[in-house]
N, C-alpha and C positions, 0 to 999 in steps of 0.2 A: 504494500500500500504506500502510495506516495504521501508525503507530509500534507496534512490538511491545514491550510492557512487562512481560510475564510468560511463564512457561514454557508455559502452556496455549496462548497465542497463537503462541508459537514452534513448539510441536508441530503446531498446525493448519497453519502455513505449511510445515513439513517434509512433512506428509502430502499437502498440495495439490501441492507440487513433485514428490513421488514419483509421485503419480497422473498428473500431466502427463507426466512422463518415460515412465512405463509405457504410457500411451495412445499416445505418439509411437512407441513400440516395437511397438505392436499387441498389447499384453498387458493382461489384466484384473488389476489389483492385488489384488482381494479386500480382506480386512481387513488393515490395517497397524497393528501394535501395537509398543510399545517393544522387544519381543524379536525382531521381524521382522528377519531377516538380509538385507541387500541382495543379496548374491550367491546364497547357498544357497536362500533362500526366494523372492526376486523375480526372479532371473536377471539382475541388473544386473552388467555387466562393468566393468572398471577404466575403460574409455573412457566408459561411461555415468555413472560416478561423477564424472568431470570435468564432464560436462554437468550433472549434478545440482548440483555445487558452483557452477557458473555461474548456474544457475536461482536458487539460494538467495542468492547474492551480489546478483543483480539484485533479488530481493524485499526483501532487507534493506538494499539500497543501501549496501553496505559490503564491502570485501575481508575475507575470513574466514579465510585461512591454513589451508585444509584440509590442506595438507601436514603440519601438526602433528598431525592426527588419523590420517592415512593412511600416514605414514612413521615408524617407530619404530626407533631405533638404526641408521638407514640402510637398513632393510628395509621393503618395502611390506607393509602389513597386508593379509591375504588376504580378510577379510570384516569388515564392521562392522554393527551393528544400528541400527535407526532410533533407539532410545533412546540409543545412544552419540553419534549425531549431535546429538540434543537436548542431552545433557550438554555436549558440546563447544561448541555454539552458545550455550547459556545462560551458560556461563562467559565466552565471548568477547564476548558482548553485555551482560554484567553484569545479567542478568535476575533479578527477584525469584522466590522459590520459589512464590508463590501460584498455585494452579491447575495445579500440575504433574501430568501424567499419570504414574501409577506402574505 
């Protein structure tokens, strides 16, 4: 994987990982937009989210502390959007705003 230096590259990496995960699940992801909810729209379970986190950590070659996104005040978040993952990763990776999908 080449070094990700902006939000557009980060977004493309997230979409690729989501497509890979959904293909492994035998699902057709269709269009993935920033507002796409992992659970409600794509049928991704909490176990699948862990798999997605591992896929992304492997792609970015860095531990990403997904628990900071998925646990708030000791409670698990019930659903997140692809855009929330982008924002979380962009902050964690210190990415420039150039090329950000909106």
